[in-house]
C-alpha positions in Angstrom: 138.5 163.0 309.2 138.2 164.6 306.2 136.7 160.8 305.1 134.0 161.2 308.0 133.0 164.4 307.2 132.3 163.3 303.5 130.6 160.3 305.2 128.6 162.3 307.0 128.0 164.4 304.0 126.4 161.6 302.7 124.1 160.4 304.8 123.1 163.9 305.3 122.2 164.1 301.2 121.0 161.1 300.7 118.2 161.6 303.7 117.5 165.2 302.5 117.2 164.2 298.5 117.7 160.4 298.2 120.4 160.8 296.0 123.2 158.5 297.2 126.7 160.1 296.5 128.3 156.6 297.5 127.3 154.9 294.4 129.2 157.6 292.3 132.5 157.1 292.0 134.5 158.6 294.8 137.1 160.7 293.2 134.7 162.6 290.9 132.5 163.0 293.2 134.5 164.7 295.5 136.7 166.7 292.9 132.9 168.2 292.2 132.1 168.8 295.7 135.6 170.4 296.5 134.9 172.7 293.7 131.6 173.9 295.5 133.3 174.5 298.6 135.9 176.2 297.2 133.4 178.7 295.5 131.6 179.1 298.9 134.5 179.6 300.6 133.8 176.6 303.2 136.2 174.4 304.0 134.5 171.1 305.2 131.5 169.4 304.0 129.4 170.4 307.0 129.0 173.6 306.7 128.4 172.9 303.2 125.5 170.6 303.8 124.4 173.8 306.3 124.5 176.3 303.6 122.6 173.9 301.0 119.7 172.9 303.9 119.1 177.2 304.5 119.9 178.7 300.9 117.3 177.2 297.8 119.6 178.8 295.3 122.8 177.3 296.6 121.0 174.2 297.2 120.3 174.0 293.5 123.8 175.0 292.5 124.7 171.4 294.6 122.1 169.7 292.5 122.6 171.2 289.0 126.6 170.2 289.6 125.9 166.8 290.8 123.4 165.6 288.2 124.7 164.7 284.9 122.6 167.0 282.5 124.7 166.6 279.7 122.3 165.8 276.5 121.4 166.2 272.8 119.3 165.4 270.0 120.5 161.9 268.2 123.4 162.0 270.4 125.7 159.3 268.2 123.6 159.8 265.1 124.6 156.1 263.7 123.2 154.6 266.6 119.9 156.4 266.4 119.3 155.5 263.2 120.0 151.8 263.3 117.3 152.0 266.2 115.2 153.5 264.2 115.9 151.2 260.7 116.0 147.9 262.6 115.3 147.9 266.3 112.1 149.3 266.4 110.7 147.3 263.6 112.0 144.1 264.7 110.1 144.8 268.2 107.2 146.1 266.7 106.8 142.9 264.5 107.3 140.9 267.5 105.4 142.3 270.1 103.0 145.0 268.4 102.9 148.6 270.3 106.1 149.1 272.4 106.4 150.6 275.7 109.5 152.5 275.8 111.5 154.3 279.0 114.3 156.7 278.8 116.0 156.9 281.8 117.8 159.5 283.3 116.6 161.3 280.2 118.0 165.0 281.4 116.5 168.1 279.4 114.3 165.4 277.0 116.6 165.4 273.8 116.1 161.5 273.8 113.1 161.1 274.5 111.9 163.3 271.8 114.4 162.0 269.5 112.7 158.9 270.0 109.8 160.1 269.6 111.0 161.1 266.0 112.3 157.7 264.8 108.5 156.2 265.9 107.1 158.5 263.4 109.4 157.9 260.8 109.7 154.0 261.3 106.1 154.2 261.2 105.4 151.9 264.9 103.3 152.2 267.5 103.6 153.0 271.2 101.6 152.2 274.3 100.4 155.2 275.8 103.5 157.6 276.3 106.9 157.2 276.3 108.4 157.1 279.9 111.0 159.6 280.4 112.8 159.8 283.8 114.8 162.2 285.6 115.9 163.0 289.2 116.2 166.4 288.7 113.2 168.3 288.9 114.4 171.6 287.0 115.5 169.3 283.9 112.0 167.9 283.5 110.5 171.5 283.9 112.8 172.6 280.7 112.2 169.3 279.1 108.6 169.5 279.2 108.8 173.3 277.8 110.8 171.5 275.0 112.8 174.9 273.8 116.6 174.1 272.6 119.0 176.2 271.5 120.7 175.9 268.3 123.7 173.9 269.7 121.4 171.3 270.8 120.0 170.4 267.5 123.1 170.1 265.9 122.6 166.2 264.8 118.9 166.7 264.0 118.4 165.9 260.2 117.6 169.1 258.7 113.6 167.1 257.6 113.4 166.3 260.9 114.0 169.6 261.7 110.9 170.9 259.1 108.7 168.6 260.1 108.8 168.4 264.0 110.4 172.0 265.5 109.1 175.7 264.8 111.7 177.8 264.4 110.9 180.3 267.4 113.9 182.6 267.0 117.3 183.0 265.7 119.2 180.6 268.2 115.6 178.8 269.8 113.6 176.1 268.3 110.5 174.5 269.7 109.6 170.7 269.6 106.0 170.5 267.8 103.1 169.5 270.0 102.2 166.4 267.9 105.9 165.4 269.4 105.4 166.7 273.2 102.5 165.1 273.4 104.4 161.3 272.8 106.1 161.8 275.8 105.3 161.5 279.4 108.1 162.9 281.9 108.6 161.5 285.4 110.6 162.3 288.2 112.4 159.1 289.2 115.4 158.1 291.3 117.6 155.3 289.7 118.9 154.0 292.8 116.1 154.5 295.0 112.8 153.9 293.5 111.0 150.8 291.9 111.1 150.0 288.3 108.1 149.7 286.3 108.0 145.9 284.0 107.3 144.5 280.8 109.2 147.5 278.1 110.1 146.4 275.2 112.9 149.4 275.1 114.7 151.0 277.7 117.4 153.8 276.6 120.0 154.7 279.7 123.0 156.4 277.8 125.8 158.0 279.1 124.9 157.7 283.1 126.2 154.5 284.4 130.1 155.8 283.6 129.7 157.9 286.8 128.8 155.4 288.9 130.7 152.6 291.0 131.0 149.1 289.2 128.7 147.5 292.0 126.1 150.2 291.3 126.9 149.4 287.5 126.2 145.9 287.9 123.2 146.4 290.1 121.8 149.0 287.6 121.9 146.7 284.8 120.2 143.5 286.6 117.0 146.0 287.2 116.5 147.0 283.7 117.2 143.4 282.7 114.2 142.5 285.1 112.2 145.7 283.8 112.2 144.5 280.1 110.3 142.0 278.8 111.9 138.8 277.1 113.6 139.9 273.9 113.3 143.4 275.2 116.2 145.8 274.5 118.7 147.7 276.6 120.1 150.8 274.8 123.5 152.3 276.1 125.8 155.2 275.7 128.8 155.4 273.7 131.3 154.7 276.5 128.9 152.3 278.2 130.1 148.3 276.7 128.4 145.5 278.7 131.3 143.3 279.0 129.4 140.8 280.9 126.1 141.1 279.3 125.4 137.2 279.7 125.9 136.8 283.2 123.4 140.2 283.5 120.6 138.3 281.4 121.6 140.1 278.0 123.1 139.5 274.5 125.0 141.8 272.5 122.8 142.0 269.3 124.6 145.4 268.1 127.5 147.6 269.5 125.6 149.5 272.1 122.2 147.3 272.1 121.4 144.5 274.3 118.6 142.1 274.2 117.2 140.5 277.2 118.0 136.6 277.2 114.4 134.8 277.0 114.3 132.1 279.7 
């Protein structure tokens, strides 16, 4: 009965939002949902779906809990600086102006970090960095570009001086020249089409929440979305062990290059 109740909830959520909860790891997702049921004094998923269908605040609470929005500037700094010193210059030398996608960008720290690195590396981009997420609320926050002191812990002091303005003791705002390099777009990784011919795709600390089958499908779609020789940059817990079978070769830890046909 509980399983049927859960499947009913997943189907209704998919119809309402396009979010496929069954692509997430079952126990992790069920644990989050059970906490939401408990906090709302409900005993079953059908009643909870009725609640989020009728109450906008409860619906937003649901979205906030199930979409993973943990982000910071230069998360795993050494990897970002390798991106600046090696990956970006090599791609630019090979292809000229770069087409870049920050997938599941959350509140914007990642694409803004990349924009700063592009400035520092002296490379050029085609139009703007595309930064996407399924959650419109976090995209709105990203577009504002205002961050707490905690978010900027890994920002080098010279970057802080060059690319941020201090708004208050605990708030910093990304400068317009960096904001103007990023275009934020709503996108569902599990449902929507992927653009083609990217030189670089970042998708970090996201696929760990998905089932193995969903992971494989995402990596295949990223591969198809990259140019031959393009690079996928993954998160610190997201080693791709079967990279070759997915059309990639590892060129550095957490950097995977599309194998040319």
